[in-house]
N, CA, C and O atoms as a GROMACS GRO file, in nm:
protein
  580
    1MET      N    1   9.584  11.642  17.886
    1MET     CA    2   9.692  11.552  17.846
    1MET      C    3   9.823  11.597  17.910
    1MET      O    4   9.848  11.717  17.924
    2GLN      N    5   9.905  11.502  17.947
    2GLN     CA    6  10.035  11.525  18.009
    2GLN      C    7  10.130  11.592  17.909
    2GLN      O    8  10.135  11.553  17.792
    3GLU      N    9  10.205  11.692  17.954
    3GLU     CA   10  10.304  11.755  17.868
    3GLU      C   11  10.422  11.660  17.850
    3GLU      O   12  10.476  11.608  17.948
    4GLU      N   13  10.462  11.638  17.725
    4GLU     CA   14  10.573  11.547  17.695
    4GLU      C   15  10.700  11.626  17.673
    4GLU      O   16  10.699  11.749  17.666
    5TRP      N   17  10.811  11.553  17.661
    5TRP     CA   18  10.936  11.617  17.620
    5TRP      C   19  10.918  11.670  17.478
    5TRP      O   20  10.844  11.611  17.399
    6ASP      N   21  10.985  11.778  17.446
    6ASP     CA   22  10.987  11.830  17.309
    6ASP      C   23  11.092  11.750  17.232
    6ASP      O   24  11.210  11.751  17.268
    7ILE      N   25  11.051  11.682  17.128
    7ILE     CA   26  11.140  11.597  17.049
    7ILE      C   27  11.260  11.675  16.995
    7ILE      O   28  11.366  11.617  16.971
    8ALA      N   29  11.244  11.805  16.977
    8ALA     CA   30  11.353  11.887  16.923
    8ALA      C   31  11.451  11.935  17.032
    8ALA      O   32  11.554  11.994  17.000
    9SER      N   33  11.419  11.909  17.158
    9SER     CA   34  11.506  11.954  17.266
    9SER      C   35  11.633  11.870  17.271
    9SER      O   36  11.630  11.750  17.242
   10PRO      N   37  11.745  11.932  17.309
   10PRO     CA   38  11.870  11.855  17.320
   10PRO      C   39  11.855  11.739  17.417
   10PRO      O   40  11.798  11.752  17.525
   11GLY      N   41  11.908  11.624  17.376
   11GLY     CA   42  11.911  11.507  17.461
   11GLY      C   43  11.788  11.419  17.455
   11GLY      O   44  11.788  11.310  17.512
   12VAL      N   45  11.682  11.463  17.388
   12VAL     CA   46  11.560  11.382  17.383
   12VAL      C   47  11.575  11.276  17.274
   12VAL      O   48  11.601  11.308  17.158
   13LEU      N   49  11.557  11.153  17.313
   13LEU     CA   50  11.566  11.038  17.223
   13LEU      C   51  11.427  10.980  17.205
   13LEU      O   52  11.358  10.950  17.303
   14GLN      N   53  11.386  10.963  17.080
   14GLN     CA   54  11.260  10.896  17.052
   14GLN      C   55  11.288  10.751  17.017
   14GLN      O   56  11.360  10.722  16.922
   15LEU      N   57  11.231  10.662  17.096
   15LEU     CA   58  11.245  10.519  17.071
   15LEU      C   59  11.148  10.477  16.960
   15LEU      O   60  11.053  10.551  16.931
   16PRO      N   61  11.169  10.363  16.898
   16PRO     CA   62  11.081  10.322  16.788
   16PRO      C   63  10.932  10.318  16.823
   16PRO      O   64  10.848  10.341  16.737
   17SER      N   65  10.899  10.289  16.949
   17SER     CA   66  10.759  10.285  16.992
   17SER      C   67  10.696  10.423  17.003
   17SER      O   68  10.575  10.436  17.018
   18GLY      N   69  10.780  10.527  16.996
   18GLY     CA   70  10.732  10.664  17.016
   18GLY      C   71  10.761  10.717  17.154
   18GLY      O   72  10.746  10.836  17.179
   19ARG      N   73  10.802  10.630  17.247
   19ARG     CA   74  10.840  10.677  17.380
   19ARG      C   75  10.954  10.777  17.368
   19ARG      O   76  11.044  10.761  17.285
   20LEU      N   77  10.948  10.881  17.451
   20LEU     CA   78  11.054  10.982  17.456
   20LEU      C   79  11.127  10.971  17.588
   20LEU      O   80  11.065  10.961  17.694
   21VAL      N   81  11.259  10.974  17.582
   21VAL     CA   82  11.343  10.970  17.702
   21VAL      C   83  11.448  11.078  17.685
   21VAL      O   84  11.507  11.092  17.578
   22ARG      N   85  11.473  11.153  17.791
   22ARG     CA   86  11.577  11.256  17.783
   22ARG      C   87  11.703  11.207  17.851
   22ARG      O   88  11.700  11.164  17.966
   23GLY      N   89  11.815  11.212  17.779
   23GLY     CA   90  11.945  11.188  17.837
   23GLY      C   91  12.010  11.323  17.864
   23GLY      O   92  11.991  11.419  17.789
   24ARG      N   93  12.088  11.329  17.971
   24ARG     CA   94  12.157  11.457  17.997
   24ARG      C   95  12.278  11.436  18.084
   24ARG      O   96  12.297  11.332  18.147
   25ALA      N   97  12.361  11.540  18.088
   25ALA     CA   98  12.479  11.544  18.173
   25ALA      C   99  12.442  11.616  18.302
   25ALA      O  100  12.387  11.726  18.299
   26LEU      N  101  12.472  11.553  18.415
   26LEU     CA  102  12.441  11.615  18.543
   26LEU      C  103  12.530  11.736  18.571
   26LEU      O  104  12.493  11.823  18.650
   27ARG      N  105  12.646  11.742  18.508
   27ARG     CA  106  12.734  11.856  18.532
   27ARG      C  107  12.686  11.984  18.464
   27ARG      O  108  12.735  12.093  18.493
   28ALA      N  109  12.590  11.969  18.372
   28ALA     CA  110  12.532  12.085  18.302
   28ALA      C  111  12.409  12.132  18.380
   28ALA      O  112  12.349  12.055  18.454
   29PRO      N  113  12.373  12.258  18.362
   29PRO     CA  114  12.251  12.306  18.429
   29PRO      C  115  12.127  12.229  18.380
   29PRO      O  116  12.125  12.178  18.268
   30LEU      N  117  12.027  12.223  18.464
   30LEU     CA  118  11.901  12.159  18.427
   30LEU      C  119  11.842  12.234  18.308
   30LEU      O  120  11.830  12.356  18.313
   31PRO      N  121  11.805  12.164  18.200
   31PRO     CA  122  11.750  12.233  18.083
   31PRO      C  123  11.620  12.306  18.116
   31PRO      O  124  11.546  12.269  18.207
   32GLU      N  125  11.596  12.412  18.039
   32GLU     CA  126  11.470  12.486  18.055
   32GLU      C  127  11.362  12.412  17.978
   32GLU      O  128  11.340  12.438  17.859
   33SER      N  129  11.296  12.322  18.045
   33SER     CA  130  11.188  12.244  17.988
   33SER      C  131  11.112  12.186  18.106
   33SER      O  132  11.153  12.206  18.221
   34PRO      N  133  11.005  12.116  18.081
   34PRO     CA  134  10.935  12.057  18.196
   34PRO      C  135  11.030  11.968  18.277
   34PRO      O  136  11.122  11.906  18.222
   35LEU      N  137  11.007  11.962  18.405
   35LEU     CA  138  11.088  11.875  18.490
   35LEU      C  139  11.054  11.729  18.462
   35LEU      O  140  10.944  11.698  18.419
   36PRO      N  141  11.150  11.640  18.488
   36PRO     CA  142  11.118  11.497  18.475
   36PRO      C  143  11.015  11.457  18.579
   36PRO      O  144  11.000  11.521  18.683
   37GLU      N  145  10.944  11.350  18.549
   37GLU     CA  146  10.856  11.290  18.648
   37GLU      C  147  10.923  11.167  18.709
   37GLU      O  148  10.885  11.121  18.817
   38PHE      N  149  11.023  11.116  18.638
   38PHE     CA  150  11.100  11.002  18.686
   38PHE      C  151  11.240  11.014  18.629
   38PHE      O  152  11.258  11.045  18.511
   39GLY      N  153  11.339  10.988  18.713
   39GLY     CA  154  11.477  10.995  18.668
   39GLY      C  155  11.557  10.874  18.710
   39GLY      O  156  11.534  10.816  18.816
   40VAL      N  157  11.650  10.836  18.624
   40VAL     CA  158  11.744  10.729  18.654
   40VAL      C  159  11.882  10.793  18.653
   40VAL      O  160  11.925  10.847  18.551
   41TYR      N  161  11.951  10.785  18.765
   41TYR     CA  162  12.080  10.852  18.780
   41TYR      C  163  12.190  10.749  18.799
   41TYR      O  164  12.187  10.668  18.892
   42LEU      N  165  12.286  10.753  18.710
   42LEU     CA  166  12.390  10.652  18.697
   42LEU      C  167  12.520  10.710  18.751
   42LEU      O  168  12.598  10.770  18.677
   43GLN      N  169  12.542  10.690  18.878
   43GLN     CA  170  12.656  10.751  18.945
   43GLN      C  171  12.724  10.651  19.037
   43GLN      O  172  12.665  10.549  19.075
   44GLY      N  173  12.847  10.680  19.072
   44GLY     CA  174  12.917  10.600  19.170
   44GLY      C  175  12.859  10.619  19.309
   44GLY      O  176  12.866  10.529  19.393
   45ARG      N  177  12.800  10.738  19.333
   45ARG     CA  178  12.738  10.770  19.462
   45ARG      C  179  12.600  10.829  19.440
   45ARG      O  180  12.573  10.886  19.334
   46PRO      N  181  12.511  10.818  19.540
   46PRO     CA  182  12.377  10.876  19.522
   46PRO      C  183  12.382  11.028  19.508
   46PRO      O  184  12.474  11.093  19.558
   47LEU      N  185  12.284  11.081  19.439
   47LEU     CA  186  12.270  11.226  19.424
   47LEU      C  187  12.210  11.287  19.549
   47LEU      O  188  12.155  11.217  19.635
   48VAL      N  189  12.220  11.417  19.558
   48VAL     CA  190  12.146  11.488  19.663
   48VAL      C  191  11.998  11.475  19.629
   48VAL      O  192  11.963  11.436  19.518
   49ALA      N  193  11.912  11.508  19.721
   49ALA     CA  194  11.768  11.495  19.701
   49ALA      C  195  11.722  11.576  19.580
   49ALA      O  196  11.768  11.688  19.558
   50ILE      N  197  11.632  11.518  19.504
   50ILE     CA  198  11.571  11.588  19.391
   50ILE      C  199  11.420  11.586  19.412
   50ILE      O  200  11.369  11.514  19.497
   51ASP      N  201  11.350  11.666  19.333
   51ASP     CA  202  11.207  11.688  19.357
   51ASP      C  203  11.114  11.597  19.277
   51ASP      O  204  10.995  11.626  19.268
   52TRP      N  205  11.163  11.490  19.220
   52TRP     CA  206  11.077  11.397  19.146
   52TRP      C  207  11.121  11.255  19.179
   52TRP      O  208  11.229  11.232  19.233
   53ASP      N  209  11.036  11.162  19.146
   53ASP     CA  210  11.064  11.021  19.172
   53ASP      C  211  11.189  10.981  19.094
   53ASP      O  212  11.205  11.018  18.978
   54SER      N  213  11.276  10.905  19.159
   54SER     CA  214  11.401  10.869  19.091
   54SER      C  215  11.458  10.739  19.148
   54SER      O  216  11.420  10.692  19.255
   55ARG      N  217  11.550  10.685  19.072
   55ARG     CA  218  11.627  10.568  19.115
   55ARG      C  219  11.774  10.596  19.091
   55ARG      O  220  11.810  10.660  18.992
   56TRP      N  221  11.857  10.549  19.181
   56TRP     CA  222  12.002  10.559  19.167
   56TRP      C  223  12.055  10.422  19.131
   56TRP      O  224  12.024  10.324  19.197
   57VAL      N  225  12.134  10.417  19.026
   57VAL     CA  226  12.203  10.294  18.987
   57VAL      C  227  12.351  10.317  19.013
   57VAL      O  228  12.412  10.408  18.955
   58ARG      N  229  12.409  10.236  19.098
   58ARG     CA  230  12.553  10.248  19.125
   58ARG      C  231  12.628  10.202  19.001
   58ARG      O  232  12.629  10.083  18.966
   59TRP      N  233  12.690  10.300  18.934
   59TRP     CA  234  12.751  10.274  18.804
   59TRP      C  235  12.877  10.362  18.795
   59TRP      O  236  12.868  10.479  18.759
   60PRO      N  237  12.992  10.306  18.825
   60PRO     CA  238  13.116  10.384  18.819
   60PRO      C  239  13.145  10.434  18.677
   60PRO      O  240  13.110  10.369  18.578
   61ASP      N  241  13.208  10.549  18.668
   61ASP     CA  242  13.242  10.610  18.540
   61ASP      C  243  13.325  10.514  18.454
   61ASP      O  244  13.416  10.448  18.503
   62PHE      N  245  13.292  10.508  18.326
   62PHE     CA  246  13.358  10.425  18.224
   62PHE      C  247  13.340  10.275  18.247
   62PHE      O  248  13.408  10.195  18.183
   63ARG      N  249  13.251  10.237  18.334
   63ARG     CA  250  13.231  10.096  18.367
   63ARG      C  251  13.089  10.053  18.331
   63ARG      O  252  13.020  10.118  18.252
   64VAL      N  253  13.048   9.942  18.392
   64VAL     CA  254  12.911   9.893  18.382
   64VAL      C  255  12.852   9.894  18.523
   64VAL      O  256  12.926   9.913  18.619
   65PRO      N  257  12.722   9.874  18.537
   65PRO     CA  258  12.661   9.881  18.670
   65PRO      C  259  12.720   9.779  18.768
   65PRO      O  260  12.754   9.667  18.731
   66SER      N  261  12.730   9.820  18.893
   66SER     CA  262  12.778   9.731  18.998
   66SER      C  263  12.682   9.615  19.021
   66SER      O  264  12.724   9.505  19.058
   67ASP      N  265  12.554   9.639  19.000
   67ASP     CA  266  12.450   9.536  19.015
   67ASP      C  267  12.374   9.528  18.882
   67ASP      O  268  12.273   9.597  18.866
   68PRO      N  269  12.419   9.445  18.788
   68PRO     CA  270  12.354   9.438  18.658
   68PRO      C  271  12.204   9.406  18.664
   68PRO      O  272  12.126   9.464  18.590
   69GLN      N  273  12.164   9.314  18.752
   69GLN     CA  274  12.022   9.281  18.763
   69GLN      C  275  11.940   9.400  18.813
   69GLN      O  276  11.831   9.427  18.763
   70GLY      N  277  11.994   9.470  18.912
   70GLY     CA  278  11.926   9.590  18.961
   70GLY      C  279  11.915   9.697  18.853
   70GLY      O  280  11.814   9.765  18.843
   71ALA      N  281  12.021   9.710  18.772
   71ALA     CA  282  12.017   9.806  18.661
   71ALA      C  283  11.909   9.766  18.560
   71ALA      O  284  11.834   9.851  18.512
   72TYR      N  285  11.902   9.636  18.530
   72TYR     CA  286  11.797   9.590  18.438
   72TYR      C  287  11.659   9.627  18.492
   72TYR      O  288  11.577   9.683  18.420
   73ASP      N  289  11.634   9.597  18.618
   73ASP     CA  290  11.504   9.625  18.678
   73ASP      C  291  11.471   9.774  18.673
   73ASP      O  292  11.358   9.811  18.642
   74THR      N  293  11.569   9.858  18.703
   74THR     CA  294  11.547  10.003  18.702
   74THR      C  295  11.523  10.053  18.560
   74THR      O  296  11.433  10.134  18.538
   75LEU      N  297  11.601  10.005  18.464
   75LEU     CA  298  11.582  10.050  18.326
   75LEU      C  299  11.451   9.998  18.269
   75LEU      O  300  11.386  10.067  18.191
   76TYR      N  301  11.411   9.879  18.307
   76TYR     CA  302  11.280   9.829  18.264
   76TYR      C  303  11.169   9.919  18.318
   76TYR      O  304  11.076   9.954  18.246
   77GLU      N  305  11.180   9.957  18.446
   77GLU     CA  306  11.082  10.049  18.504
   77GLU      C  307  11.081  10.181  18.428
   77GLU      O  308  10.974  10.236  18.399
   78ALA      N  309  11.199  10.233  18.394
   78ALA     CA  310  11.207  10.359  18.319
   78ALA      C  311  11.140  10.344  18.183
   78ALA      O  312  11.067  10.433  18.139
   79TRP      N  313  11.164  10.232  18.117
   79TRP     CA  314  11.103  10.210  17.984
   79TRP      C  315  10.950  10.207  17.995
   79TRP      O  316  10.881  10.268  17.914
   80VAL      N  317  10.898  10.136  18.095
   80VAL     CA  318  10.753  10.131  18.114
   80VAL      C  319  10.699  10.270  18.142
   80VAL      O  320  10.600  10.312  18.081
   81ARG      N  321  10.762  10.342  18.232
   81ARG     CA  322  10.715  10.474  18.271
   81ARG      C  323  10.726  10.575  18.158
   81ARG      O  324  10.647  10.670  18.152
   82ALA      N  325  10.821  10.556  18.067
   82ALA     CA  326  10.837  10.648  17.953
   82ALA      C  327  10.715  10.644  17.861
   82ALA      O  328  10.696  10.734  17.779
   83GLY      N  329  10.634  10.541  17.873
   83GLY     CA  330  10.511  10.534  17.794
   83GLY      C  331  10.403  10.628  17.844
   83GLY      O  332  10.304  10.651  17.775
   84ARG      N  333  10.422  10.684  17.965
   84ARG     CA  334  10.319  10.771  18.021
   84ARG      C  335  10.374  10.890  18.100
   84ARG      O  336  10.298  10.976  18.144
   85GLN      N  337  10.506  10.896  18.117
   85GLN     CA  338  10.565  11.004  18.197
   85GLN      C  339  10.692  11.057  18.129
   85GLN      O  340  10.746  10.994  18.038
   86ARG      N  341  10.736  11.174  18.176
   86ARG     CA  342  10.865  11.229  18.132
   86ARG      C  343  10.976  11.161  18.211
   86ARG      O  344  10.986  11.177  18.333
   87VAL      N  345  11.059  11.087  18.141
   87VAL     CA  346  11.168  11.011  18.203
   87VAL      C  347  11.300  11.066  18.154
   87VAL      O  348  11.318  11.091  18.034
   88GLU      N  349  11.393  11.084  18.246
   88GLU     CA  350  11.528  11.121  18.206
   88GLU      C  351  11.627  11.021  18.263
   88GLU      O  352  11.603  10.958  18.366
   89VAL      N  353  11.738  11.008  18.192
   89VAL     CA  354  11.849  10.923  18.232
   89VAL      C  355  11.972  11.013  18.230
   89VAL      O  356  11.993  11.085  18.133
   90ALA      N  357  12.053  11.009  18.336
   90ALA     CA  358  12.166  11.101  18.341
   90ALA      C  359  12.283  11.044  18.419
   90ALA      O  360  12.267  10.965  18.512
   91CYS      N  361  12.402  11.087  18.378
   91CYS     CA  362  12.526  11.062  18.451
   91CYS      C  363  12.606  11.192  18.446
   91CYS      O  364  12.556  11.292  18.394
   92THR      N  365  12.725  11.191  18.496
   92THR     CA  366  12.802  11.315  18.503
   92THR      C  367  12.820  11.381  18.367
   92THR      O  368  12.788  11.499  18.352
   93GLY      N  369  12.869  11.307  18.270
   93GLY     CA  370  12.896  11.365  18.138
   93GLY      C  371  12.786  11.346  18.035
   93GLY      O  372  12.785  11.415  17.933
   94GLY      N  373  12.693  11.254  18.061
   94GLY     CA  374  12.580  11.234  17.971
   94GLY      C  375  12.609  11.154  17.846
   94GLY      O  376  12.527  11.154  17.754
   95ARG      N  377  12.723  11.084  17.839
   95ARG     CA  378  12.756  11.009  17.718
   95ARG      C  379  12.773  10.860  17.741
   95ARG      O  380  12.698  10.780  17.685
   96GLY      N  381  12.872  10.821  17.821
   96GLY     CA  382  12.904  10.680  17.837
   96GLY      C  383  12.797  10.601  17.907
   96GLY      O  384  12.733  10.515  17.847
   97ARG      N  385  12.777  10.629  18.035
   97ARG     CA  386  12.676  10.556  18.112
   97ARG      C  387  12.536  10.587  18.063
   97ARG      O  388  12.454  10.497  18.048
   98THR      N  389  12.510  10.715  18.037
   98THR     CA  390  12.378  10.754  17.987
   98THR      C  391  12.352  10.690  17.851
   98THR      O  392  12.244  10.635  17.829
   99GLY      N  393  12.449  10.697  17.761
   99GLY     CA  394  12.432  10.635  17.629
   99GLY      C  395  12.411  10.485  17.639
   99GLY      O  396  12.330  10.429  17.564
  100THR      N  397  12.482  10.421  17.730
  100THR     CA  398  12.466  10.276  17.750
  100THR      C  399  12.324  10.246  17.798
  100THR      O  400  12.260  10.154  17.748
  101ALA      N  401  12.277  10.322  17.896
  101ALA     CA  402  12.141  10.301  17.947
  101ALA      C  403  12.037  10.328  17.838
  101ALA      O  404  11.939  10.255  17.828
  102LEU      N  405  12.057  10.432  17.758
  102LEU     CA  406  11.963  10.461  17.649
  102LEU      C  407  11.964  10.348  17.547
  102LEU      O  408  11.859  10.312  17.494
  103ALA      N  409  12.081  10.291  17.519
  103ALA     CA  410  12.088  10.177  17.426
  103ALA      C  411  12.013  10.058  17.484
  103ALA      O  412  11.947   9.985  17.410
  104CYS      N  413  12.021  10.038  17.614
  104CYS     CA  414  11.945   9.929  17.678
  104CYS      C  415  11.795   9.955  17.667
  104CYS      O  416  11.718   9.861  17.644
  105LEU      N  417  11.753  10.079  17.683
  105LEU     CA  418  11.612  10.112  17.664
  105LEU      C  419  11.569  10.086  17.520
  105LEU      O  420  11.457  10.039  17.496
  106ALA      N  421  11.657  10.115  17.425
  106ALA     CA  422  11.626  10.088  17.284
  106ALA      C  423  11.608   9.938  17.262
  106ALA      O  424  11.520   9.896  17.186
  107VAL      N  425  11.692   9.857  17.327
  107VAL     CA  426  11.679   9.711  17.316
  107VAL      C  427  11.543   9.668  17.373
  107VAL      O  428  11.473   9.588  17.311
  108LEU      N  429  11.505   9.720  17.488
  108LEU     CA  430  11.374   9.689  17.545
  108LEU      C  431  11.262   9.730  17.451
  108LEU      O  432  11.155   9.668  17.449
  109ASP      N  433  11.286   9.834  17.373
  109ASP     CA  434  11.185   9.888  17.281
  109ASP      C  435  11.183   9.814  17.146
  109ASP      O  436  11.103   9.848  17.059
  110GLY      N  437  11.270   9.715  17.131
  110GLY     CA  438  11.266   9.635  17.009
  110GLY      C  439  11.382   9.652  16.913
  110GLY      O  440  11.388   9.582  16.812
  111VAL      N  441  11.474   9.744  16.941
  111VAL     CA  442  11.592   9.758  16.856
  111VAL      C  443  11.682   9.637  16.881
  111VAL      O  444  11.712   9.607  16.997
  112PRO      N  445  11.725   9.567  16.776
  112PRO     CA  446  11.815   9.453  16.800
  112PRO      C  447  11.939   9.497  16.877
  112PRO      O  448  11.994   9.604  16.851
  113ALA      N  449  11.983   9.415  16.972
  113ALA     CA  450  12.096   9.451  17.059
  113ALA      C  451  12.219   9.491  16.979
  113ALA      O  452  12.290   9.583  17.019
  114LYS      N  453  12.246   9.424  16.868
  114LYS     CA  454  12.368   9.457  16.793
  114LYS      C  455  12.355   9.589  16.715
  114LYS      O  456  12.454   9.637  16.660
  115GLU      N  457  12.234   9.646  16.711
  115GLU     CA  458  12.213   9.775  16.644
  115GLU      C  459  12.186   9.890  16.742
  115GLU      O  460  12.180  10.006  16.701
  116ALA      N  461  12.171   9.858  16.868
  116ALA     CA  462  12.127   9.958  16.966
  116ALA      C  463  12.229  10.070  16.989
  116ALA      O  464  12.191  10.186  17.002
  117VAL      N  465  12.358  10.035  16.992
  117VAL     CA  466  12.460  10.140  17.013
  117VAL      C  467  12.459  10.236  16.894
  117VAL      O  468  12.463  10.358  16.913
  118ALA      N  469  12.454  10.184  16.773
  118ALA     CA  470  12.449  10.270  16.654
  118ALA      C  471  12.322  10.356  16.654
  118ALA      O  472  12.327  10.473  16.615
  119PHE      N  473  12.210  10.300  16.697
  119PHE     CA  474  12.084  10.375  16.706
  119PHE      C  475  12.101  10.495  16.800
  119PHE      O  476  12.062  10.607  16.765
  120VAL      N  477  12.159  10.471  16.917
  120VAL     CA  478  12.175  10.579  17.014
  120VAL      C  479  12.277  10.681  16.964
  120VAL      O  480  12.259  10.801  16.984
  121ARG      N  481  12.384  10.636  16.902
  121ARG     CA  482  12.482  10.730  16.848
  121ARG      C  483  12.423  10.816  16.737
  121ARG      O  484  12.458  10.933  16.723
  122ARG      N  485  12.333  10.759  16.660
  122ARG     CA  486  12.270  10.833  16.550
  122ARG      C  487  12.166  10.932  16.602
  122ARG      O  488  12.154  11.043  16.549
  123HIS      N  489  12.090  10.894  16.704
  123HIS     CA  490  11.976  10.975  16.747
  123HIS      C  491  11.996  11.051  16.878
  123HIS      O  492  11.913  11.135  16.913
  124TYR      N  493  12.104  11.022  16.951
  124TYR     CA  494  12.128  11.091  17.079
  124TYR      C  495  12.262  11.165  17.077
  124TYR      O  496  12.264  11.288  17.085
  125HIS      N  497  12.372  11.092  17.068
  125HIS     CA  498  12.504  11.155  17.066
  125HIS      C  499  12.601  11.062  16.993
  125HIS      O  500  12.602  10.942  17.018
  126PRO      N  501  12.683  11.118  16.902
  126PRO     CA  502  12.773  11.032  16.822
  126PRO      C  503  12.879  10.959  16.903
  126PRO      O  504  12.937  10.862  16.854
  127ARG      N  505  12.907  11.005  17.026
  127ARG     CA  506  13.008  10.935  17.107
  127ARG      C  507  12.947  10.865  17.228
  127ARG      O  508  13.016  10.837  17.326
  128ALA      N  509  12.817  10.837  17.222
  128ALA     CA  510  12.751  10.765  17.331
  128ALA      C  511  12.805  10.622  17.338
  128ALA      O  512  12.844  10.565  17.237
  129VAL      N  513  12.806  10.568  17.457
  129VAL     CA  514  12.856  10.432  17.486
  129VAL      C  515  13.007  10.433  17.457
  129VAL      O  516  13.050  10.413  17.343
  130GLU      N  517  13.086  10.456  17.561
  130GLU     CA  518  13.227  10.489  17.543
  130GLU      C  519  13.325  10.373  17.546
  130GLU      O  520  13.435  10.384  17.492
  131THR      N  521  13.289  10.262  17.607
  131THR     CA  522  13.389  10.157  17.627
  131THR      C  523  13.343  10.023  17.570
  131THR      O  524  13.224  10.001  17.551
  132PRO      N  525  13.438   9.934  17.543
  132PRO     CA  526  13.400   9.801  17.492
  132PRO      C  527  13.309   9.725  17.590
  132PRO      O  528  13.218   9.655  17.546
  133TRP      N  529  13.332   9.738  17.720
  133TRP     CA  530  13.250   9.664  17.816
  133TRP      C  531  13.110   9.723  17.824
  133TRP      O  532  13.015   9.650  17.854
  134GLN      N  533  13.094   9.854  17.798
  134GLN     CA  534  12.960   9.911  17.791
  134GLN      C  535  12.886   9.857  17.668
  134GLN      O  536  12.768   9.826  17.676
  135ARG      N  537  12.955   9.845  17.555
  135ARG     CA  538  12.894   9.786  17.435
  135ARG      C  539  12.854   9.641  17.462
  135ARG      O  540  12.747   9.597  17.420
  136ARG      N  541  12.940   9.567  17.531
  136ARG     CA  542  12.910   9.428  17.566
  136ARG      C  543  12.788   9.420  17.660
  136ARG      O  544  12.706   9.329  17.648
  137PHE      N  545  12.778   9.514  17.753
  137PHE     CA  546  12.663   9.517  17.844
  137PHE      C  547  12.533   9.532  17.765
  137PHE      O  548  12.435   9.463  17.793
  138VAL      N  549  12.531   9.621  17.666
  138VAL     CA  550  12.413   9.639  17.581
  138VAL      C  551  12.382   9.510  17.506
  138VAL      O  552  12.267   9.468  17.500
  139ALA      N  553  12.486   9.447  17.449
  139ALA     CA  554  12.467   9.325  17.371
  139ALA      C  555  12.405   9.213  17.454
  139ALA      O  556  12.331   9.130  17.402
  140ARG      N  557  12.436   9.210  17.583
  140ARG     CA  558  12.388   9.101  17.671
  140ARG      C  559  12.272   9.144  17.761
  140ARG      O  560  12.227   9.067  17.846
  141PHE      N  561  12.223   9.264  17.741
  141PHE     CA  562  12.125   9.322  17.834
  141PHE      C  563  11.999   9.236  17.850
  141PHE      O  564  11.956   9.213  17.964
  142LEU      N  565  11.941   9.189  17.743
  142LEU     CA  566  11.815   9.114  17.754
  142LEU      C  567  11.832   8.983  17.832
  142LEU      O  568  11.734   8.932  17.887
  143SER      N  569  11.952   8.930  17.838
  143SER     CA  570  11.973   8.805  17.912
  143SER      C  571  11.955   8.825  18.062
  143SER      O  572  11.942   8.727  18.136
  144LEU      N  573  11.954   8.951  18.109
  144LEU     CA  574  11.935   8.980  18.251
  144LEU      C  575  11.789   8.971  18.292
  144LEU      O  576  11.756   8.953  18.409
  145GLY      N  577  11.701   8.984  18.193
  145GLY     CA  578  11.556   8.993  18.221
  145GLY      C  579  11.486   8.864  18.247
  145GLY      O  580  11.366   8.863  18.271
   0.00000   0.00000   0.00000
């Protein structure tokens, strides 16, 4: 059986379906745990090469994705893969963009859009999803699909 994220590890969010996704800050060292098998990186610019399958979403700090449809497609892929692989989502600080993406994954997992930000703040980080437009992006996320 595939080794999963440890639910007790910092940044690991368990979605209602049981899928585990790790959120993290790229400015912090890589946690001592199994490496991701798939990563979604939310940055204004692409990351340097990493050793696992990944997608870059152009997402400026404190904003929403530059390509909302592309972000939807990438997050949907992450949600599907989280059912069978270790998936992480990360941005520089690990709160605003990462929290927004995690809230979108929660919506895909069945959490009502108007409850998704509170879900992520309760189970991931109390200051996740930092701006009104990020909250609005979560609220409208399913309309992109």
